[in-house]
Backbone as CSV, one residue per row, in Angstrom:
resi,resn,N_x,N_y,N_z,CA_x,CA_y,CA_z,C_x,C_y,C_z
1,UNK,27.568,-40.882,24.196,26.950,-41.649,23.298,27.547,-41.737,21.968
2,UNK,27.601,-42.807,21.236,27.917,-42.620,19.663,26.724,-42.231,18.986
3,UNK,26.998,-41.826,17.897,26.192,-40.999,16.638,26.200,-42.228,15.772
4,UNK,24.977,-42.559,15.192,24.770,-43.378,14.078,23.660,-42.966,13.391
5,UNK,24.121,-43.415,11.915,23.012,-43.091,10.618,22.578,-44.540,10.402
6,UNK,21.348,-44.342,10.418,20.418,-45.491,10.047,19.574,-45.544,8.660
7,UNK,19.808,-46.301,7.850,19.310,-46.145,6.475,18.019,-47.460,6.856
8,UNK,16.711,-46.855,6.232,15.524,-47.800,6.639,15.129,-47.638,5.260
9,UNK,15.086,-48.778,4.538,14.595,-49.112,3.239,12.856,-49.444,3.096
10,UNK,12.167,-48.256,2.901,10.798,-48.533,2.734,10.051,-47.868,1.534
11,UNK,9.617,-48.904,0.470,9.136,-48.713,-0.691,8.108,-47.457,-0.435
12,UNK,8.532,-46.485,-1.221,7.841,-45.554,-1.245,7.622,-44.624,-0.195
13,UNK,8.574,-44.345,0.386,8.641,-43.591,1.670,8.326,-41.777,1.388
14,UNK,9.197,-41.542,0.442,8.894,-40.287,0.165,7.344,-39.874,-0.247
15,UNK,6.505,-40.654,-0.436,5.227,-40.693,-0.934,4.171,-40.807,0.438
16,UNK,4.551,-41.039,1.792,3.898,-41.581,2.830,3.072,-40.233,3.334
17,UNK,1.945,-39.986,3.455,1.461,-39.051,4.215,2.174,-38.659,5.327
18,UNK,1.987,-37.119,5.779,2.738,-36.828,6.989,1.902,-37.204,8.359
19,UNK,0.652,-37.531,8.273,-0.143,-38.203,9.218,0.689,-39.799,9.436
20,UNK,0.496,-40.220,8.584,1.202,-41.488,8.924,2.589,-41.285,9.021
21,UNK,3.225,-40.329,9.004,4.866,-40.276,9.318,5.004,-40.038,10.625
22,UNK,4.043,-39.287,11.012,3.665,-38.703,12.503,3.528,-39.792,13.422
23,UNK,2.364,-40.816,12.651,2.042,-42.124,13.857,3.080,-42.898,13.757
24,UNK,4.018,-43.139,12.780,5.146,-43.953,12.611,6.148,-43.531,14.004
25,UNK,6.233,-42.081,13.954,7.337,-41.305,14.855,6.821,-41.493,16.226
26,UNK,5.384,-41.449,16.360,4.915,-41.531,17.881,5.047,-43.121,18.248
27,UNK,5.010,-44.116,17.322,5.290,-45.347,17.810,6.874,-45.462,18.090
28,UNK,7.400,-44.984,17.325,9.173,-45.182,17.547,9.600,-44.502,19.224
29,UNK,9.004,-43.335,19.158,9.301,-42.482,20.352,9.052,-43.307,21.482
30,UNK,7.693,-43.870,21.639,7.286,-44.683,22.579,8.364,-45.936,23.134
31,UNK,8.689,-46.515,21.961,9.693,-47.570,22.199,10.898,-46.881,22.612
32,UNK,11.441,-45.673,22.500,12.613,-44.818,22.791,12.419,-44.803,24.038
33,UNK,11.425,-44.219,24.525,10.792,-44.062,25.987,11.099,-45.308,27.066
34,UNK,10.233,-46.147,26.517,10.246,-47.727,27.093,11.903,-48.167,27.436
35,UNK,12.788,-47.890,26.108,14.300,-48.442,26.592,14.899,-47.488,27.265
36,UNK,14.687,-46.114,27.295,15.328,-45.222,28.317,14.592,-45.829,29.708
37,UNK,13.694,-45.822,30.047,13.236,-46.385,31.457,13.778,-47.688,31.698
38,UNK,14.454,-48.400,30.736,14.992,-49.840,31.258,16.598,-49.259,31.309
39,UNK,16.777,-48.240,31.383,18.442,-47.667,31.621,19.028,-47.950,30.329
40,UNK,18.693,-47.913,29.126,19.158,-47.901,27.888,19.318,-46.249,27.338
41,UNK,20.658,-46.119,26.923,20.979,-44.487,26.370,20.594,-44.507,25.154
42,UNK,19.339,-44.223,24.598,19.341,-44.140,23.079,18.143,-43.071,22.908
43,UNK,18.454,-41.968,21.932,17.755,-41.033,21.356,17.749,-40.599,19.886
44,UNK,16.484,-40.378,19.454,16.679,-39.969,17.998,16.779,-38.612,17.907
45,UNK,17.784,-38.264,17.034,18.239,-36.890,16.702,17.192,-36.224,15.310
46,UNK,16.962,-36.760,14.493,16.274,-36.287,13.226,16.317,-37.468,12.208
47,UNK,15.707,-37.213,11.094,15.478,-38.099,10.180,15.266,-37.340,8.633
48,UNK,15.842,-37.901,7.528,15.503,-37.583,6.353,14.871,-38.436,5.474
49,UNK,13.925,-37.790,4.749,13.135,-39.185,3.961,13.435,-38.733,2.331
50,UNK,14.295,-39.464,1.553,14.372,-39.322,0.387,14.391,-40.470,-0.543
51,UNK,13.489,-40.562,-1.638,13.273,-41.769,-2.474,12.391,-42.736,-1.557
52,UNK,13.122,-43.851,-1.747,12.801,-45.201,-0.879,13.299,-45.382,0.648
53,UNK,13.983,-44.284,0.981,14.733,-44.497,2.291,14.079,-43.412,3.410
54,UNK,14.297,-43.803,4.397,14.371,-42.978,5.760,15.606,-43.066,6.365
55,UNK,16.222,-41.823,6.297,17.679,-41.763,7.091,17.562,-41.213,8.262
56,UNK,17.714,-42.173,9.589,17.709,-41.408,10.559,19.041,-41.280,11.421
57,UNK,19.338,-40.316,12.107,20.623,-39.783,12.990,19.924,-40.217,14.449
58,UNK,20.603,-40.975,15.335,20.399,-41.623,16.788,21.440,-41.210,17.443
59,UNK,21.455,-41.149,18.426,22.322,-41.203,19.566,22.372,-42.476,20.645
60,UNK,23.041,-43.255,20.387,23.217,-44.488,21.470,24.290,-44.782,21.886
61,UNK,23.991,-45.742,22.925,25.029,-46.255,23.612,25.895,-47.287,22.868
62,UNK,25.213,-48.245,22.020,25.754,-49.038,21.048,24.899,-49.424,20.077
63,UNK,25.504,-50.310,19.145,24.835,-50.467,17.799,23.575,-51.597,18.095
64,UNK,23.892,-52.243,19.263,22.845,-52.987,19.583,21.589,-52.715,19.868
65,UNK,21.689,-51.241,20.643,20.394,-50.530,20.824,19.450,-50.336,19.711
66,UNK,20.218,-49.879,18.762,19.747,-49.475,17.600,19.072,-50.537,17.155
67,UNK,19.661,-51.770,17.099,18.682,-53.101,16.387,17.754,-53.469,17.009
68,UNK,17.734,-53.251,18.708,16.508,-53.701,19.495,15.456,-52.807,19.129
69,UNK,15.967,-51.455,19.109,14.804,-50.416,18.675,13.910,-50.690,17.579
70,UNK,14.770,-50.782,16.483,14.223,-51.382,15.414,13.324,-52.425,15.283
71,UNK,13.783,-53.643,16.172,12.729,-54.840,16.179,11.533,-54.234,17.064
72,UNK,11.693,-53.715,18.048,10.581,-53.232,18.910,9.688,-52.506,18.153
73,UNK,10.011,-51.766,17.448,9.308,-50.428,16.643,8.687,-51.144,15.639
74,UNK,9.273,-52.404,15.193,8.546,-52.779,13.777,9.149,-52.284,12.496
75,UNK,10.250,-51.460,12.746,10.700,-50.532,11.284,12.143,-51.217,11.005
76,UNK,12.739,-51.086,9.762,13.736,-51.983,9.508,14.718,-50.846,9.776
77,UNK,15.738,-51.596,9.694,17.345,-50.931,10.089,18.330,-51.697,8.964
78,UNK,18.104,-51.422,7.709,18.905,-51.899,6.612,20.401,-52.041,6.861
79,UNK,20.717,-50.722,7.113,22.316,-50.504,7.453,22.381,-49.408,8.699
80,UNK,23.410,-50.026,9.319,23.572,-48.904,10.513,25.079,-48.601,10.610
81,UNK,25.367,-47.423,10.389,26.687,-46.886,10.201,27.196,-45.951,11.443
82,UNK,28.254,-46.119,12.108,28.665,-45.289,13.165,29.178,-43.725,12.352
83,UNK,28.796,-42.604,12.832,29.216,-41.223,12.317,30.506,-41.084,13.303
84,UNK,31.655,-41.207,12.157,32.957,-40.782,12.954,33.330,-39.130,13.363
85,UNK,32.429,-38.451,12.440,33.006,-37.088,12.509,31.406,-36.146,11.887
86,UNK,31.764,-35.083,12.115,30.646,-34.130,11.243,31.042,-32.957,10.926
87,UNK,30.916,-32.497,9.916,31.327,-31.379,9.079,30.155,-30.520,8.863
88,UNK,30.159,-29.255,9.557,29.318,-28.233,9.250,29.937,-27.241,8.248
89,UNK,28.792,-27.106,7.148,29.146,-25.953,6.005,28.214,-24.914,6.068
90,UNK,28.667,-23.870,6.265,27.552,-22.627,6.157,28.335,-21.786,4.939
91,UNK,27.754,-22.046,3.767,27.969,-21.220,2.340,27.257,-19.984,2.178
92,UNK,26.408,-19.592,3.226,25.741,-18.300,2.800,26.266,-17.066,3.281
93,UNK,25.977,-15.945,2.500,26.832,-14.569,2.880,25.961,-13.678,3.521
94,UNK,25.554,-14.259,4.916,24.599,-12.814,5.125,25.130,-12.056,5.923
């Protein structure tokens, strides 16, 4: 599967209460489960909330599956970018 970064522009995203975020996440996950039951390879890795955006990292077989998930879950996918590489930095001196 490929790894994608999805930018979801949502006004006031950083002020959405955690209960509402949990509700949104559960709705998203139910769509992911349904899609996987249809044989589509897609899974959410993690998300970041910053300002008026939610940035999600997904693993999926294709960008089309990301778009389909967004439509079915009722959440925007304003930008979808294929992640070509990951750099991991550990600057701590433990």
